[in-house]
C-alpha positions as CSV (number, residue, x, y, z in Angstrom):
1,M,-8.6,1.1,16.8
2,H,-5.5,2.6,18.2
3,E,-3.3,1.4,14.9
4,I,-5.7,4.2,13.2
5,A,-4.5,6.6,16.1
6,L,-0.9,5.7,15.6
7,I,-1.0,6.3,11.5
8,L,-2.5,9.4,12.3
9,V,0.0,10.7,14.8
10,C,3.0,9.7,12.9
11,L,1.8,11.4,9.8
12,A,1.4,14.5,11.9
13,L,5.0,14.2,13.5
14,G,6.6,13.8,10.2
15,V,4.9,17.1,9.3
16,V,6.2,18.8,12.6
17,L,10.0,17.5,12.1
18,R,9.8,19.1,8.6
19,W,8.5,22.4,10.0
20,S,10.8,22.5,13.5
21,G,14.0,21.9,10.8
22,R,15.4,19.6,13.3
23,L,16.3,17.2,10.4
24,P,18.3,17.3,7.4
25,D,16.7,18.2,4.0
26,N,17.5,14.6,3.2
27,A,15.8,13.4,6.1
28,G,12.8,12.0,4.0
29,K,15.2,9.8,1.8
30,V,17.1,8.3,4.7
31,L,13.6,7.3,6.5
32,S,12.5,5.8,2.9
33,G,15.7,3.8,2.9
34,W,15.3,2.1,6.2
35,V,11.6,1.6,5.4
36,I,12.4,-0.4,1.9
37,N,15.6,-2.1,3.1
38,V,14.8,-2.9,6.8
39,A,11.1,-2.5,7.7
40,L,9.2,-3.9,5.0
41,P,11.3,-7.0,4.9
42,A,10.8,-7.8,8.5
43,A,7.3,-7.0,8.1
44,A,7.0,-9.8,5.7
45,L,8.8,-12.4,7.7
46,E,6.8,-11.5,10.8
47,S,3.1,-11.5,8.9
48,F,3.6,-14.9,7.4
49,H,5.2,-16.7,9.9
50,K,3.0,-19.9,11.2
51,L,0.2,-18.9,9.1
52,T,-2.2,-21.5,7.6
53,V,-3.4,-20.5,3.9
54,H,-6.7,-22.0,2.8
55,P,-7.3,-22.7,-0.9
56,D,-10.4,-20.5,-1.5
57,W,-8.1,-17.6,-0.5
58,W,-6.2,-17.3,-3.4
59,L,-8.9,-15.3,-5.6
60,A,-9.2,-13.0,-2.9
61,A,-5.1,-12.4,-2.4
62,A,-5.2,-12.0,-6.4
63,T,-7.2,-8.7,-6.1
64,P,-4.8,-6.3,-5.3
65,W,-3.1,-7.3,-8.7
66,L,-6.4,-6.7,-10.1
67,G,-6.6,-3.4,-8.4
68,V,-3.2,-2.6,-10.3
69,A,-4.2,-3.7,-13.6
70,I,-7.6,-1.6,-13.2
71,A,-5.4,1.8,-12.3
72,I,-3.2,1.2,-15.2
73,I,-6.3,1.0,-17.8
74,V,-8.1,3.8,-16.1
75,L,-5.2,5.9,-15.2
76,V,-3.0,6.0,-18.3
77,P,-5.6,6.9,-21.2
78,L,-6.6,9.8,-18.5
79,C,-3.7,11.2,-17.8
80,R,-2.5,11.4,-21.4
81,A,-5.7,13.0,-22.3
82,L,-5.2,15.7,-19.5
83,G,-1.2,16.2,-20.6
84,W,-0.4,15.2,-17.5
85,S,3.7,14.1,-17.3
86,R,5.1,10.8,-17.4
87,G,5.9,11.2,-13.7
88,R,2.7,12.2,-12.7
89,T,1.0,9.1,-14.1
90,G,3.5,6.8,-12.3
91,A,3.0,8.6,-9.4
92,L,-0.9,8.2,-9.6
93,I,-0.6,4.7,-10.5
94,L,1.6,3.8,-7.5
95,G,-0.5,5.7,-5.2
96,A,-4.2,5.0,-6.3
97,G,-3.1,1.5,-7.4
98,W,-2.5,0.1,-4.3
99,G,-4.4,-0.1,-1.1
100,N,-3.4,0.1,2.4
101,T,-4.1,-3.5,3.2
102,S,-1.9,-3.9,6.1
103,F,-1.7,-0.9,8.6
104,V,-5.0,0.7,7.6
105,G,-6.7,-2.9,6.3
106,L,-6.0,-5.1,9.1
107,P,-7.1,-2.8,11.8
108,M,-10.4,-2.3,9.7
109,I,-11.0,-6.2,9.4
110,A,-11.0,-6.4,12.9
111,A,-13.4,-3.7,13.5
112,F,-15.7,-4.7,10.8
113,A,-15.4,-8.2,10.3
114,G,-13.7,-9.7,13.1
115,S,-10.4,-10.8,14.2
116,Q,-10.9,-14.4,12.7
117,W,-10.3,-13.1,9.2
118,L,-6.8,-11.5,9.8
119,G,-5.1,-14.2,8.3
120,L,-7.0,-13.9,5.4
121,G,-6.0,-9.9,5.2
122,I,-2.2,-10.9,5.8
123,V,-2.6,-13.4,2.9
124,I,-4.1,-10.6,0.6
125,D,-1.5,-8.0,1.9
126,L,1.7,-10.2,1.1
127,F,0.8,-12.2,-1.8
128,G,-1.6,-9.2,-3.1
129,S,-0.2,-6.0,-2.3
130,Y,3.4,-6.6,-1.3
131,L,4.2,-9.0,-4.0
132,A,2.7,-6.9,-6.5
133,L,4.8,-3.6,-5.3
134,S,8.0,-6.1,-5.5
135,T,7.3,-6.9,-8.9
136,L,5.0,-4.8,-11.1
137,G,5.2,-1.8,-8.5
138,L,9.3,-1.4,-9.1
139,A,8.5,-1.7,-12.9
140,I,6.2,1.1,-13.1
141,A,8.6,3.1,-11.1
142,A,11.3,2.4,-13.6
143,V,9.4,3.3,-16.6
144,A,7.8,6.3,-14.9
145,S,11.2,7.5,-13.7
146,E,13.6,6.6,-16.8
147,G,11.1,6.6,-19.3
148,R,11.9,3.2,-20.7
149,L,11.7,-0.5,-19.5
150,D,14.9,-2.0,-19.3
151,L,14.0,-5.8,-18.4
152,K,17.5,-6.8,-17.5
153,A,17.7,-3.6,-14.7
154,V,14.4,-4.2,-13.5
155,G,14.8,-8.0,-13.4
156,R,17.9,-7.0,-11.3
157,R,16.2,-5.0,-9.3
158,I,13.2,-7.2,-8.5
159,A,15.6,-10.0,-7.8
160,T,17.6,-8.1,-5.1
161,F,14.7,-5.9,-3.8
162,P,14.8,-6.9,0.2
163,P,11.0,-7.2,0.6
164,F,10.7,-9.5,-2.5
165,I,13.5,-11.8,-0.9
166,A,11.9,-11.6,2.3
167,I,8.3,-12.7,0.9
168,L,10.3,-15.8,-0.9
169,I,11.9,-16.5,2.5
170,A,8.7,-16.3,4.6
171,F,6.9,-18.7,2.3
172,A,9.8,-21.2,2.4
173,T,10.4,-21.0,6.1
174,N,6.6,-20.5,7.0
175,H,6.3,-23.7,9.2
176,L,9.7,-23.8,10.4
177,D,10.2,-23.0,14.1
178,R,12.4,-19.9,15.0
179,P,14.3,-19.1,17.7
180,D,12.9,-16.6,20.6
181,W,15.5,-14.3,20.2
182,L,15.2,-14.4,16.4
183,D,11.7,-13.6,16.7
184,A,12.2,-10.6,19.0
185,I,14.6,-9.4,16.4
186,V,12.2,-9.6,13.3
187,T,9.1,-8.3,15.5
188,A,10.9,-5.0,16.8
189,L,12.7,-4.1,13.0
190,A,8.6,-4.9,11.8
191,A,7.3,-2.3,14.2
192,T,9.4,0.2,12.6
193,L,7.7,0.1,9.3
194,T,4.3,2.6,10.3
195,P,6.1,5.0,12.1
196,L,9.3,5.8,9.6
197,A,7.2,5.5,6.7
198,L,4.6,7.7,8.0
199,A,7.3,10.3,9.2
200,A,8.6,10.0,5.6
201,V,5.1,10.8,4.2
202,G,4.6,13.5,6.4
203,Y,7.9,14.9,6.0
204,A,7.4,14.9,2.5
205,L,3.8,16.8,2.8
206,R,3.8,20.2,1.8
207,I,0.7,21.9,2.7
208,D,1.5,25.3,0.9
209,R,1.8,23.3,-2.0
210,L,-1.5,21.4,-2.3
211,K,-3.3,24.0,-4.5
212,R,-1.2,22.9,-7.4
213,H,-1.9,19.0,-6.8
214,L,-5.5,19.6,-6.4
215,A,-6.9,18.0,-9.5
216,P,-4.3,15.0,-9.4
217,L,-5.2,14.5,-6.0
218,A,-8.8,14.3,-6.5
219,V,-8.2,11.7,-9.6
220,G,-6.0,9.8,-7.0
221,L,-8.4,9.6,-4.2
222,A,-11.5,9.2,-6.5
223,H,-9.9,5.9,-8.0
224,R,-8.4,4.6,-5.0
225,L,-11.2,5.0,-2.5
226,F,-14.4,4.7,-4.8
227,L,-13.8,3.6,-8.3
228,A,-11.4,0.7,-7.3
229,P,-13.7,-0.8,-4.9
230,A,-16.9,-0.2,-6.8
231,L,-15.6,-2.1,-9.7
232,L,-14.4,-5.2,-7.6
233,I,-17.8,-5.3,-6.1
234,L,-19.5,-5.4,-9.5
235,L,-16.9,-8.1,-10.5
236,Y,-17.9,-10.3,-7.6
237,A,-21.8,-9.7,-8.1
238,A,-21.1,-11.0,-11.9
239,L,-19.4,-14.3,-10.4
240,G,-22.4,-14.6,-8.0
241,Q,-19.8,-14.7,-5.2
242,A,-20.7,-11.3,-3.6
243,S,-22.2,-13.0,-0.6
244,D,-19.0,-14.9,0.0
245,P,-17.2,-13.9,3.3
246,V,-13.9,-14.4,1.5
247,A,-15.2,-11.7,-1.2
248,K,-16.3,-9.7,1.6
249,I,-12.9,-9.4,3.2
250,A,-11.1,-8.9,-0.4
251,M,-14.1,-5.9,-1.3
252,L,-13.1,-4.2,2.2
253,E,-9.4,-4.4,1.6
254,M,-9.8,-2.7,-1.9
255,A,-11.6,0.2,-0.4
256,M,-8.2,0.8,1.9
257,P,-6.5,4.1,1.2
258,P,-3.1,4.4,-0.7
259,M,-0.4,1.8,0.5
260,L,2.5,3.2,2.4
261,G,5.0,0.7,0.6
262,A,4.0,2.0,-2.6
263,S,4.1,5.4,-1.7
264,V,7.5,5.2,-0.4
265,I,8.9,3.6,-3.8
266,A,7.5,6.8,-5.5
267,M,8.8,9.2,-3.4
268,D,12.2,7.3,-3.4
269,N,12.0,7.4,-7.2
270,D,11.3,11.1,-7.1
271,L,7.6,10.7,-8.5
272,E,5.9,13.9,-7.3
273,P,6.6,13.5,-3.9
274,D,4.5,16.3,-3.1
275,L,1.4,14.6,-4.6
276,I,2.2,11.3,-3.1
277,A,2.4,12.8,0.5
278,A,-0.9,14.4,0.1
279,L,-2.7,11.4,-1.3
280,I,-1.2,9.8,2.2
281,G,-2.1,12.5,4.2
282,I,-5.6,13.2,2.9
283,G,-6.6,9.6,1.8
284,V,-6.0,8.0,5.0
285,P,-8.3,10.1,7.2
286,L,-10.8,10.3,4.2
287,S,-11.0,6.1,4.3
288,M,-11.9,6.0,7.8
289,F,-15.6,7.1,6.5
290,T,-15.5,5.8,2.8
291,A,-14.5,2.5,4.1
292,W,-17.2,2.3,6.6
293,G,-19.6,3.1,4.0
294,W,-18.3,0.4,1.6
295,W,-18.5,-2.2,4.2
296,T,-22.1,-1.3,5.1
297,L,-23.1,-1.9,1.4
298,V,-20.9,-4.8,1.4
299,A,-22.3,-6.7,4.6
300,S,-25.7,-6.1,3.0
301,L,-25.1,-8.2,0.1
């Protein structure tokens, strides 16, 4: 599970770089800009190339969209009842509505279910998590940061959002051969996603400010790591599909910690970056235990 170790190391490096004062104050924004405009699109182009999609995978691919819907239904009225701001509500939806189905989810799939299911994990990640983030996620960020939904502005942001464009290109060129030099470039750029995204999160993580965010942090992590996977398991059980191996992978992916891409978008829109960084910084290590617990339950169904 060296991928998990890499995640924790990069997160710690971001924290150390802030403490050291070796980077300028806007370093987090610069790192986030690279992630959104370069690394995320490259990851989409790399992960989907030459991938065969099975027809019975599409329901599993839709589960991240369901996870976002659940987050909106649960968190919006809860945040209103608690008197929390629009920005905090948006931060929690982005932080708790999307799971890290790639850089945590894929190693978890390989470790628990076997590497033969990695293709399904990539489909869930690309057409579930990333596509939902590139469309619905941008709309949520716009409403949370600006207080209104300007459909033209949001549509323009979606149409020009580099990860969304990359998903369309990846789907259209899935079975086309690419020159080796182009593959090497795409792979190298995609490899920067995890270290730079986590460095940006670590850079924004302020341990000294955690106390003021304890309540929303608890709400976000409880929803992401416990409520969301529990509700999906109940849904599959109600549909009589809980024993389906494809459903088991979908349920495991729903148990993942907050998604890096969604967190970067939240921070890029100044939606409580301290809270977002704490959700990642605490959620990722905690998920090592909670995901194992959920998989133990799911595997027994």
